[in-house]
C-alpha positions as CSV (number, residue, x, y, z in Angstrom):
1,M,0.2,0.2,-0.1
2,K,1.3,3.4,-0.8
3,C,0.1,5.1,2.5
4,S,3.0,3.4,4.0
5,N,5.8,4.8,2.2
6,Y,5.0,8.4,3.6
7,S,2.9,7.7,6.7
8,T,0.7,10.6,8.2
9,N,0.0,8.5,11.5
10,R,1.0,9.4,14.9
11,K,0.7,7.8,17.9
12,T,-2.5,8.5,19.7
13,R,-4.9,6.9,22.2
14,R,-7.5,8.6,20.6
15,W,-9.6,6.2,17.9
16,P,-10.8,9.1,15.9
17,L,-7.4,10.4,15.5
18,E,-6.7,7.0,14.3
19,I,-9.3,7.4,11.6
20,F,-8.6,10.9,10.6
21,F,-4.6,10.2,9.8
22,Y,-5.8,7.3,8.0
23,V,-8.2,8.9,5.8
24,L,-5.6,11.8,5.1
25,A,-3.2,9.1,4.1
26,M,-5.6,7.7,1.9
27,C,-6.6,11.0,0.5
28,G,-3.2,12.0,-0.4
29,S,-2.3,8.9,-1.9
30,N,-5.2,9.1,-4.1
31,A,-4.4,12.6,-4.9
32,Y,-1.0,11.5,-6.0
33,V,-2.4,8.7,-8.6
34,L,-5.2,11.1,-9.7
35,Y,-2.3,14.2,-10.5
36,N,-0.1,11.0,-12.4
37,M,-3.0,10.2,-14.5
38,Y,-4.3,13.6,-15.6
39,S,-1.4,16.0,-15.2
40,K,0.6,17.0,-18.2
41,A,3.1,18.5,-15.8
42,E,6.5,16.9,-15.1
43,K,6.0,14.2,-12.9
44,L,6.7,15.0,-9.1
45,A,8.2,12.3,-6.5
46,R,5.4,11.3,-4.0
47,Y,7.1,13.0,-1.1
48,E,6.8,16.5,-3.0
49,F,3.7,16.1,-4.1
50,V,2.5,15.8,-0.4
51,K,4.9,18.7,0.7
52,I,3.3,20.9,-1.7
53,L,-0.1,19.5,-1.0
54,A,0.3,20.2,2.6
55,I,1.6,23.7,2.2
56,S,-1.1,24.6,-0.3
57,L,-3.9,23.2,2.5
58,A,-2.4,25.1,5.5
59,T,-1.6,28.5,3.6
60,P,-5.1,29.9,4.1
61,F,-4.9,28.8,7.5
62,M,-1.6,30.6,8.3
63,K,-2.9,33.6,6.2
64,K,-5.7,34.1,8.9
65,I,-3.4,33.5,12.0
66,L,-0.9,35.9,10.8
67,K,-4.0,38.8,11.8
68,I,-4.0,38.1,15.4
69,P,-2.7,41.0,17.0
70,N,-1.2,39.4,20.1
71,L,0.7,36.6,17.8
72,P,4.1,36.1,19.6
73,D,6.9,37.3,17.2
74,K,8.7,34.3,16.7
75,L,5.5,32.6,15.6
76,K,4.4,35.3,13.2
77,T,8.3,35.3,11.6
78,L,8.0,31.3,11.3
79,I,4.7,31.6,9.4
80,Q,5.5,34.6,7.5
81,A,8.5,32.5,6.0
82,A,6.3,29.2,5.5
83,V,3.4,31.7,3.5
84,G,6.5,33.6,1.8
85,E,4.7,37.0,2.4
86,D,5.8,40.0,4.7
87,Q,2.7,40.5,6.6
88,E,4.4,43.1,9.0
89,K,5.1,45.7,6.6
90,E,1.5,45.9,5.7
91,A,-0.3,45.9,9.0
92,M,2.2,48.6,10.7
93,P,2.0,52.2,8.4
94,P,5.0,54.2,9.3
95,V,4.7,56.4,12.2
96,S,4.9,59.6,9.9
97,V,1.5,58.5,8.4
98,I,0.1,57.9,12.0
99,R,1.2,61.5,12.9
100,S,-0.1,63.2,10.2
101,D,-3.7,61.2,10.5
102,K,-3.6,62.7,13.8
103,L,-3.3,66.3,12.8
104,E,-5.7,66.3,10.2
105,Q,-8.3,65.0,12.8
106,R,-7.1,68.5,14.8
């Protein structure tokens, strides 16, 4: 079975997680088979395919997490490196812009 080559299984005592990890492995294996059957692009190794699949599934969640204001800096930099964006520049405007806004309000 192809699922045993790159396993997503983890040690757990909770049976619902066992089922989830098994279904996750089956979905990854089936997606790889379908990709190879219908893709006109260059064939990828299964490891690379699963890695790209995992990153593409996790990226929207990581972008959502970056919007949390009290996220620790170390975690924020790790997520930004994984997503490949620099959210910090967009999130905080320069000090001169903030001051000019306050002056206009007066």
